[in-house]
C-alpha positions in Angstrom: -11.0 -21.2 12.3 -9.7 -18.3 11.1 -10.9 -15.3 9.4 -9.0 -12.8 8.2 -10.8 -9.5 6.7 -8.7 -6.7 4.2 -10.3 -3.6 4.7 -9.9 0.1 5.0 -11.8 0.4 8.2 -11.2 -2.3 10.8 -12.1 -0.3 13.4 -15.6 -0.5 12.6 -15.7 -4.4 13.6 -14.6 -3.2 17.1 -18.3 -3.2 18.8 -19.8 -5.9 16.9 -17.4 -8.4 17.8 -17.0 -7.3 21.3 -20.5 -8.2 21.9 -22.6 -11.4 22.6 -22.0 -14.4 20.9 -19.1 -13.5 18.4 -17.3 -12.3 21.6 -17.8 -15.5 23.5 -16.7 -17.7 20.5 -14.2 -15.5 20.1 -12.9 -16.2 24.0 -13.6 -19.6 23.7 -11.1 -19.8 20.8 -13.6 -21.1 18.1 -12.8 -18.9 16.1 -9.6 -16.2 15.6 -10.3 -13.0 13.2 -8.3 -10.9 12.3 -7.8 -7.0 10.7 -5.7 -6.0 7.9 -5.7 -2.7 6.3 -4.4 -2.9 3.0 -3.3 0.8 3.3 -0.8 -0.8 5.1 0.0 -2.6 1.8 -0.1 0.3 -0.4 3.4 1.0 -2.3 2.2 4.9 -3.1 4.3 7.3 -1.3 0.9 9.1 -0.4 -0.7 6.3 1.1 -3.1 6.1 -1.9 -5.2 3.2 -2.5 -7.6 4.2 -5.2 -7.5 6.3 -8.1 -9.7 7.7 -10.9 -11.0 5.5 -13.4 -9.5 4.7 -16.8 -12.1 5.9 -19.3 -13.8 8.1 -17.4 -16.6 8.3 -14.6 -17.7 9.4 -11.6 -16.1 8.3 -8.2 -12.4 6.6 -7.5 -11.8 3.0 -8.1 -9.4 0.7 -5.4 -6.1 -0.4 -6.9 -5.1 -3.7 -7.4 -1.6 -3.5 -5.6 -2.4 -3.2 -2.1 -5.3 -5.8 -1.9 -3.2 -8.1 -3.9 -0.1 -7.9 -1.6 -2.4 -7.8 1.5 -4.1 -10.8 0.7 -1.1 -12.7 -0.9 0.6 -12.0 3.1 -1.5 -14.1 4.6 -3.2 -16.5 2.2 -2.1 -20.3 2.7 -3.3 -23.7 0.7 -6.2 -23.8 3.1 -7.8 -20.1 2.8 -10.6 -19.2 0.8 -11.0 -15.7 -0.5 -14.3 -14.4 -0.4 -15.0 -11.2 -2.2 -17.7 -8.8 -0.9 -19.5 -7.3 -4.1 -22.9 -6.5 -5.6 -22.5 -8.3 -8.6 -21.4 -11.7 -6.6 -23.8 -14.7 -5.8 -27.0 -14.1 -3.7 -26.3 -15.2 0.0 -27.9 -18.0 1.9 -27.8 -19.9 4.8 -27.0 -23.3 2.8 -23.8 -20.7 2.3 -22.8 -20.0 5.4 -22.9 -24.0 6.2 -20.9 -24.6 3.7 -18.3 -21.7 4.9 -18.3 -22.6 8.1 -16.3 -26.1 7.2 -13.7 -24.0 5.9 -10.6 -23.6 8.0 -9.6 -20.2 7.2 -11.5 -17.3 5.7 -10.4 -14.5 4.0 -12.7 -11.3 3.3 -12.5 -8.6 1.0 -14.5 -5.5 1.4 -14.8 -3.0 -1.1 -15.1 0.8 -0.5 -15.5 3.9 -2.9 -16.9 3.6 -6.3 -15.7 -0.1 -6.8 -12.6 -2.2 -7.0 -9.9 -2.5 -10.4 -11.4 -5.5 -12.3 -8.5 -7.7 -11.5 -8.7 -7.7 -8.1 -11.6 -10.5 -9.0 -8.7 -12.6 -9.8 -7.8 -13.0 -5.8 -11.3 -14.9 -5.0 -12.7 -17.8 -4.8 -15.9 -16.7 -4.8 -17.9 -13.8 -4.9 -20.8 -12.6 -2.5 -23.3 -10.1 -2.3 -25.7 -10.2 1.0 -28.7 -8.0 -1.3 -30.2 -6.2 -4.0 -28.9 -2.7 -2.9 -25.7 -0.4 -2.7 -23.7 0.0 1.0 -20.8 2.1 1.1 -18.4 -0.8 1.5 -17.8 -4.2 2.5 -17.8 -3.8 6.3 -21.4 -4.1 7.0 -21.3 -7.4 4.9 -18.5 -8.6 6.2 -20.1 -8.7 9.6 -23.1 -10.3 8.4 -21.0 -13.4 7.0 -19.3 -13.4 10.2 -22.2 -13.4 12.5 -24.1 -16.0 10.5 -21.0 -18.1 10.0 -19.4 -18.2 13.5 -22.6 -19.1 15.2 -22.6 -22.7 13.2 -19.7 -23.6 14.5 -19.4 -26.3 17.1 -19.5 -25.5 20.1 -20.7 -21.9 19.7 -24.4 -22.5 20.2 -26.6 -25.8 20.5 -26.8 -27.1 17.4 -30.7 -27.7 17.5 -30.8 -23.7 17.7 -29.6 -23.3 14.6 -30.9 -26.7 12.8 -34.3 -25.2 13.7 -33.9 -21.9 12.0 -35.2 -19.9 9.4 -34.6 -21.2 6.1 -33.0 -24.5 7.2 -36.2 -26.9 6.6 -37.1 -26.2 2.7 -36.9 -22.7 3.3 -40.0 -22.6 5.5 -39.5 -19.6 8.1 -39.2 -20.5 11.8 -42.8 -21.6 14.2 -43.7 -18.6 16.3 -42.6 -19.4 19.5 -44.0 -17.8 22.9 -42.8 -17.9 26.5 -44.5 -16.6 30.0 -46.6 -15.2 30.6 -49.5 -17.0 29.1 -51.2 -14.1 28.7 -50.1 -11.0 27.9 -52.6 -7.8 27.1 -55.3 -10.4 25.9 -52.9 -12.4 23.8 -52.8 -15.9 24.7 -50.5 -18.7 24.3 -51.8 -21.4 22.0 -53.4 -23.9 24.0 -51.7 -26.8 22.5 -48.4 -26.1 23.6 -48.9 -26.5 26.6 -50.8 -29.7 26.2 -47.1 -31.6 27.0 -48.1 -33.3 23.4 -45.1 -33.3 21.9 -46.3 -35.3 18.5 -49.4 -32.5 18.3 -46.5 -29.7 19.4 -44.6 -30.6 16.4 -47.4 -31.0 13.9 -48.2 -27.4 15.4 -45.3 -26.2 14.5 -44.7 -27.9 11.2 -48.4 -26.1 9.9 -47.6 -23.1 11.9 -44.0 -22.6 9.7 -45.9 -23.0 6.5 -48.4 -20.8 7.4 -46.1 -18.0 8.2 -44.1 -18.5 5.2 -46.8 -18.5 2.9 -48.3 -15.4 4.4 -44.7 -13.4 5.0 -42.3 -15.0 2.2 -44.8 -16.7 -0.9 -41.4 -16.5 -2.7 -40.1 -19.6 -1.0 -42.1 -22.0 -1.3 -41.6 -21.3 -4.9 -38.5 -23.2 -3.9 
């Protein structure tokens, strides 16, 4: 897979993508990640990429020309262009799986007070990672890349992500334990030490349902 990130702040991604599973995925050539600073594509003599909004209002709005030229220079027939915006479709695990099947993703990170409405015409889909406001699209882009790359074949064991939260009818993952068996008067449930895999599976399903009902009852309505 190839992922191109269109952003004003490419240096923000360095630390995140140079650690842990993402770093290994890049080294194993499971994914290629590139950054494009759309300021490099502006036609403005002063390298401006934003301007005041027509009709008045606070803040600055990203201009269409630099982003159009940047995206059009890297887009191919295999590309899926994603625009990160608060008004986008709420991001879910199912979307991460679908996007992991794509050959080429282009992710556009907004900034400032917003972007010129005509930039929407570039996008194949618009995504929001939640009902809150951030200073830009860089952190949401990191969220997308992390959630997608871990699903690529050979990055982690398939069973690991198949048993994740939100995969089993939107249920949260069951509680997990490791050594020691007893820690500060808290003990591992005896059933997990029994070796009876059928009963362990039943226990885990019940615990998954209990945990979801307790922490995220809204998921059960789905």
